[in-house]
Backbone as a printed PyTorch tensor [residue, N CA C, xyz], in Angstrom:
tensor([[[103.0450, 119.1880, 102.9670],
         [103.4990, 119.8150, 103.4980],
         [103.8030, 120.9350, 103.8350]],

        [[104.0870, 121.5370, 104.6240],
         [103.9330, 122.6500, 105.3960],
         [104.1860, 123.9860, 105.4550]],

        [[104.1440, 124.7090, 104.5560],
         [105.2950, 125.7820, 104.4750],
         [104.9470, 126.9390, 105.1420]],

        [[105.9390, 127.5880, 105.5610],
         [105.9690, 128.9160, 106.6800],
         [105.8950, 129.7760, 105.7550]],

        [[105.2630, 131.0730, 105.0610],
         [105.1090, 132.2810, 104.7420],
         [105.5980, 133.2560, 105.1790]],

        [[104.7970, 133.5150, 107.0250],
         [105.1980, 134.4650, 107.2900],
         [105.7000, 134.1850, 109.1100]],

        [[106.6350, 133.2130, 108.7000],
         [107.9160, 132.5030, 109.9880],
         [108.3030, 134.1980, 110.1570]],

        [[108.5800, 133.9030, 111.0680],
         [109.6410, 135.6660, 111.4120],
         [110.8240, 134.9180, 111.2210]],

        [[112.0870, 135.3470, 111.2390],
         [113.4880, 135.2730, 111.5200],
         [114.4090, 134.4390, 112.3400]],

        [[114.5490, 133.5940, 112.8760],
         [115.0270, 133.1330, 113.8750],
         [116.9860, 134.0410, 114.1310]],

        [[117.5860, 133.4810, 115.2650],
         [118.6570, 133.9060, 116.1190],
         [119.6340, 133.1660, 115.7910]],

        [[119.6340, 131.8950, 115.1580],
         [120.2230, 130.9900, 114.7290],
         [120.5290, 130.1970, 113.4200]],

        [[121.5890, 131.5340, 112.6390],
         [121.2260, 131.4570, 111.1520],
         [121.8620, 129.7320, 111.0320]],

        [[121.5310, 128.5460, 111.5520],
         [121.4330, 127.1870, 111.0840],
         [120.5720, 126.3930, 110.8610]],

        [[119.9540, 127.3990, 112.6550],
         [118.4350, 126.5830, 112.2890],
         [117.2020, 127.8210, 110.8200]],

        [[117.9660, 128.9300, 110.4980],
         [117.1490, 129.6190, 110.0690],
         [117.8400, 128.6520, 108.0030]],

        [[118.6100, 128.3080, 108.2330],
         [118.9650, 127.8690, 106.7610],
         [118.0800, 125.9140, 106.5090]],

        [[117.8620, 125.0430, 108.0440],
         [117.3860, 124.1260, 107.7900],
         [115.4380, 124.7240, 107.2810]],

        [[115.0340, 125.7120, 108.4250],
         [114.1210, 125.9960, 107.7700],
         [113.3470, 126.1170, 106.3260]],

        [[114.3490, 126.6800, 106.2980],
         [114.5950, 127.5500, 104.8180],
         [114.6860, 126.6780, 103.8780]],

        [[115.3410, 125.2400, 104.2410],
         [115.7040, 124.5160, 102.5580],
         [114.5690, 123.3960, 103.1830]],

        [[113.7660, 122.9900, 104.1690],
         [112.3660, 121.7780, 104.6380],
         [111.5990, 123.4180, 103.9170]],

        [[111.0930, 124.4120, 103.8150],
         [110.3540, 124.8830, 103.0340],
         [110.0860, 124.9160, 101.8460]],

        [[111.3540, 124.9380, 100.9410],
         [111.4990, 124.4080,  99.5370],
         [111.3070, 123.2770,  99.4710]],

        [[111.6820, 122.0250, 100.2260],
         [111.0800, 120.6270,  99.8990],
         [112.1280, 120.3540,  99.8500]],

        [[113.3180, 120.9420, 100.2110],
         [114.6840, 120.1720, 100.6120],
         [115.3040, 119.3160, 100.6090]],

        [[114.5400, 118.1810, 101.3640],
         [114.7030, 117.3610, 102.2730],
         [115.7220, 117.1430, 102.7930]],

        [[116.0180, 116.7960, 101.8050],
         [117.9520, 115.7650, 101.9160],
         [118.9740, 116.9660, 102.1530]],

        [[118.7560, 117.9560, 101.9360],
         [119.6880, 119.1680, 102.6220],
         [118.9960, 119.6180, 103.3310]],

        [[118.0270, 119.2780, 104.4630],
         [118.0000, 120.1850, 105.8900],
         [118.6660, 119.2640, 106.2120]],

        [[118.4350, 117.7510, 105.8350],
         [118.9300, 116.1790, 107.0420],
         [120.7500, 116.4210, 106.5140]],

        [[120.6470, 117.4750, 105.6390],
         [122.3800, 116.9090, 105.5540],
         [122.9660, 118.2380, 105.7130]],

        [[122.6450, 119.0300, 106.2310],
         [123.2860, 120.5940, 106.1840],
         [124.0520, 119.9590, 107.9770]],

        [[123.5960, 119.7820, 108.8610],
         [124.5520, 119.9440, 109.9370],
         [125.8000, 119.2640, 110.2740]],

        [[125.6510, 118.1420, 109.0650],
         [126.9760, 117.3330, 108.4640],
         [127.9460, 118.0550, 108.1600]],

        [[127.5420, 118.5460, 106.9220],
         [128.3170, 119.6900, 105.6070],
         [128.2980, 120.6980, 106.6040]],

        [[128.0740, 121.4350, 107.3270],
         [128.6230, 122.8160, 107.6460],
         [129.3830, 122.1650, 108.8890]],

        [[129.5840, 121.5930, 109.2850],
         [130.4940, 121.0430, 110.3910],
         [131.7330, 120.0490, 109.7010]],

        [[131.5390, 119.3340, 108.5700],
         [132.2540, 119.1990, 107.3550],
         [133.2720, 120.4460, 106.5510]],

        [[132.5280, 121.6290, 105.9070],
         [132.6890, 122.6750, 105.4440],
         [133.7580, 123.0650, 105.7940]],

        [[133.3000, 123.5400, 108.0250],
         [134.5080, 124.1300, 108.5740],
         [135.6160, 123.8820, 108.5740]],

        [[135.1340, 122.7040, 108.5490],
         [137.0200, 121.4770, 109.3130],
         [138.1750, 121.5660, 108.0350]],

        [[137.4950, 122.1030, 106.8710],
         [138.6920, 121.1980, 105.0280],
         [137.8720, 122.0380, 104.9020]],

        [[137.8990, 123.6000, 105.2500],
         [137.4100, 125.1740, 104.8200],
         [137.3290, 124.5390, 102.9300]],

        [[136.1020, 124.0460, 103.4110],
         [135.5760, 124.1390, 101.9450],
         [134.9970, 125.2600, 101.4160]],

        [[135.4170, 125.5830,  99.9220],
         [134.7740, 126.5270,  99.4650],
         [133.6270, 126.8460,  98.8770]],

        [[132.7600, 128.3440,  98.6290],
         [131.4930, 127.9660,  98.7830],
         [130.8450, 126.8740,  97.4430]],

        [[131.4220, 127.2740,  96.3520],
         [131.3480, 126.7330,  95.3500],
         [131.2210, 125.2870,  95.6530]],

        [[132.0380, 124.4710,  96.9640],
         [132.2880, 122.6730,  97.3930],
         [130.5910, 122.1360,  98.3920]],

        [[131.3290, 123.5160,  98.9380],
         [130.0100, 123.1760, 100.3300],
         [128.2180, 123.1770,  98.9510]],

        [[128.1560, 123.5640,  98.6090],
         [127.0430, 124.3930,  97.8140],
         [127.2650, 122.7370,  96.7110]],

        [[127.9650, 122.4380,  96.7860],
         [127.6290, 121.7870,  95.4280],
         [127.7910, 119.6620,  96.5040]],

        [[128.0490, 119.5000,  97.2610],
         [128.1530, 118.6970,  97.8720],
         [126.8870, 118.7450,  98.8630]],

        [[125.7410, 120.0560,  99.2230],
         [124.6830, 119.3560,  99.4510],
         [123.4010, 119.5760,  98.6610]],

        [[123.6360, 120.6190,  97.4960],
         [122.9140, 119.6760,  95.5670],
         [122.7130, 118.3180,  95.8030]],

        [[124.3080, 117.9460,  95.6840],
         [124.2250, 116.2760,  94.8960],
         [123.8870, 114.9900,  96.0270]],

        [[123.4130, 115.4960,  97.3870],
         [123.0490, 114.5330,  98.7590],
         [121.2970, 115.3310,  98.2220]],

        [[121.4930, 116.0780,  98.2450],
         [119.8210, 116.5670,  97.0850],
         [119.2290, 115.4000,  96.4780]],

        [[119.3120, 115.4570,  95.1380],
         [119.8080, 114.6990,  94.6870],
         [119.5220, 113.9680,  94.3500]],

        [[120.7650, 113.1030,  95.1480],
         [120.6370, 111.2140,  95.3080],
         [119.2830, 111.2180,  96.2910]],

        [[119.0380, 112.1810,  96.8460],
         [117.6410, 111.4210,  98.0620],
         [116.4650, 111.5340,  96.6510]],

        [[116.7580, 112.2730,  95.8290],
         [115.1590, 112.8250,  95.2900],
         [115.5780, 111.1830,  94.1820]],

        [[116.8330, 110.5640,  93.5140],
         [117.0770, 109.7000,  92.7120],
         [116.5720, 108.4680,  93.6650]],

        [[116.7510, 108.2510,  94.4180],
         [116.5930, 106.9410,  95.3920],
         [114.6570, 107.1720,  96.1150]],

        [[114.4940, 108.5890,  96.0090],
         [113.0710, 108.3640,  96.5070],
         [112.1100, 107.8420,  95.0870]],

        [[113.0670, 108.3520,  94.3160],
         [112.2580, 108.2150,  92.2510],
         [111.4720, 106.8310,  92.5930]],

        [[112.8890, 106.3120,  92.6610],
         [112.8970, 104.7400,  92.6690],
         [112.2040, 103.9660,  93.0690]],

        [[112.2430, 104.0350,  94.7910],
         [111.3140, 103.0950,  95.6820],
         [109.7800, 103.5300,  94.9500]],

        [[109.4590, 105.0630,  94.7630],
         [108.1750, 105.1460,  94.2400],
         [107.7840, 104.5750,  92.9070]],

        [[109.0290, 104.4970,  92.3010],
         [108.6060, 103.4530,  90.5970],
         [108.3820, 102.1290,  91.2270]],

        [[109.1180, 102.0580,  92.2800],
         [109.1310, 100.2530,  92.3110],
         [107.2050,  99.7200,  92.9200]],

        [[106.9650, 100.7850,  94.2700],
         [106.0700, 100.6130,  94.9120],
         [104.8540, 100.6950,  93.6720]],

        [[105.0030, 101.3900,  92.6910],
         [104.1040, 102.4850,  91.8290],
         [103.6300, 100.5200,  90.4550]],

        [[104.4120,  99.5590,  90.2970],
         [104.9600,  99.2340,  90.5240],
         [103.6090,  97.3480,  89.8550]],

        [[104.1930,  97.5050,  92.0350],
         [103.7880,  96.4580,  92.4200],
         [104.1010,  95.1910,  92.1850]],

        [[105.4800,  95.0540,  91.9230],
         [106.1990,  93.5850,  91.3550],
         [106.3090,  92.9510,  91.6730]],

        [[106.3710,  93.1010,  93.2610],
         [106.2600,  92.6420,  94.8770],
         [108.0290,  92.0800,  94.8170]],

        [[108.3460,  91.2090,  96.0260],
         [109.6060,  90.8660,  96.3810],
         [110.4510,  90.0750,  94.7950]],

        [[111.3100,  91.3520,  94.6940],
         [112.4390,  90.3860,  94.3950],
         [112.6000,  89.4130,  94.1500]],

        [[112.6220,  88.0390,  93.1400],
         [113.7850,  86.5930,  93.0840],
         [114.9910,  86.8840,  92.7480]],

        [[115.7270,  85.6330,  92.3960],
         [116.7250,  85.4490,  92.1260],
         [116.4010,  84.2960,  91.3650]],

        [[117.0440,  83.7390,  89.9520],
         [117.0330,  82.4640,  89.7860],
         [117.0790,  81.2140,  90.8410]],

        [[117.3580,  81.4820,  91.5650],
         [117.2630,  80.4220,  93.0370],
         [116.0190,  79.7930,  93.1740]],

        [[115.8040,  80.7560,  93.3000],
         [113.8570,  81.1290,  94.1070],
         [113.1610,  81.5070,  93.0400]],

        [[112.8890,  81.1900,  91.9960],
         [112.1810,  81.3020,  90.6850],
         [111.4720,  80.4860,  90.4110]],

        [[110.3380,  80.6640,  90.5800],
         [109.1030,  78.9530,  89.7140],
         [109.2800,  79.4280,  89.1260]],

        [[109.4880,  78.4020,  88.2860],
         [109.7510,  77.9400,  86.7830],
         [107.8760,  77.2300,  86.0810]],

        [[107.3990,  77.2330,  87.3180],
         [105.7200,  76.4510,  87.2610],
         [105.2430,  77.5270,  86.6370]],

        [[105.0100,  78.7030,  86.5830],
         [104.6430,  79.6110,  86.2050],
         [104.5290,  79.9610,  84.8010]],

        [[106.2800,  79.9130,  84.1190],
         [106.2460,  80.8750,  83.0500],
         [106.6230,  78.7430,  82.1860]],

        [[105.8200,  77.9760,  81.6980],
         [106.2650,  76.9090,  80.9430],
         [106.8400,  77.3480,  80.2140]],

        [[106.7210,  78.2860,  79.5080],
         [107.5810,  78.7560,  78.1220],
         [109.0110,  78.8550,  78.3410]],

        [[109.1270,  79.3270,  79.5470],
         [110.9860,  79.6200,  79.8060],
         [111.2550,  78.3870,  79.9530]],

        [[112.2360,  77.4840,  79.4680],
         [113.1520,  76.5680,  80.1260],
         [114.9350,  76.8400,  80.7340]],

        [[114.3880,  76.6400,  82.4040],
         [115.4730,  76.5420,  83.2260],
         [116.5300,  76.3270,  82.8890]],

        [[117.0450,  75.1790,  82.4020],
         [118.0590,  75.2100,  81.6510],
         [118.6150,  76.1230,  80.3980]],

        [[118.4220,  76.7080,  79.3340],
         [118.4710,  77.8720,  78.8130],
         [118.4190,  79.1290,  79.5850]],

        [[118.2360,  79.2640,  80.3710],
         [117.6900,  80.6390,  81.7680],
         [119.3870,  80.6490,  82.2910]],

        [[119.4160,  79.5140,  82.8730],
         [120.4280,  78.8880,  83.7400],
         [121.9120,  79.8130,  82.3770]],

        [[121.7350,  78.7170,  81.2800],
         [122.7750,  78.7170,  80.5270],
         [122.9810,  80.7900,  80.4300]],

        [[122.1690,  81.0020,  80.2060],
         [122.6330,  83.2410,  79.4370],
         [122.6590,  83.3100,  80.8890]],

        [[122.8490,  83.1410,  81.7000],
         [122.8220,  83.5140,  83.2950],
         [124.6270,  83.4930,  83.5250]],

        [[124.9110,  82.3670,  83.2890],
         [126.4560,  82.1230,  83.6190],
         [127.4270,  82.4190,  82.4520]],

        [[127.0070,  82.7130,  81.0380],
         [127.9900,  82.9720,  79.8420],
         [127.7710,  84.4420,  79.6360]],

        [[128.7980,  84.9020,  80.0230],
         [129.7740,  86.2620,  80.5110],
         [129.6030,  86.9360,  78.8900]],

        [[129.7300,  85.4700,  77.6960],
         [130.1330,  86.5790,  76.2590],
         [128.3760,  86.5600,  76.1250]],

        [[127.2140,  85.7580,  76.4610],
         [126.5510,  86.7850,  75.5120],
         [125.7430,  88.3740,  76.5780]],

        [[126.1500,  88.0030,  77.7640],
         [126.4320,  89.7720,  77.7290],
         [126.9360,  90.3630,  76.9000]],

        [[128.3120,  89.7590,  77.1650],
         [129.2180,  90.8170,  76.6440],
         [128.9240,  91.2450,  74.9030]],

        [[128.4400,  90.6840,  74.2270],
         [127.8460,  90.6830,  72.7540],
         [126.6740,  91.6590,  72.7130]],

        [[125.9070,  91.8100,  73.7350],
         [124.9900,  92.2530,  73.3280],
         [124.4700,  93.8940,  72.8560]]])
C-alpha cells in the first residue's frame, strides 16, 4: 500500500479526508466516507454518531476480510450441505444418524 508522507494538502476537505483514511489503511472508512458525510449532513448527526458509524463500518469490513483470509488459508474449498455431502469419503459416519441429528432440535438445544 502506497503511503504518501509528503503529500500537499488538497483544496477539497472531503478528498483530503479520504486520502488520509487510505494513508492510514482505513479502506472501508474511505469507501464509506462520501455516503456517511451525506447522511450526516441530512440527518444532522452529532460528531460522535458520525465517527461511530464510520468506525463501525471499518470494523465490520475488517472482520469480513479476516474471515475471508482465514477461509482461504484453510483451503477447505466449497462448503457442502448434507444434501450434497459424499458420505463414501467418511465411511465411519452413518448418514442416517447425521440426518437425525440434523433434524433433532432438542439435540442442539441441549448442547
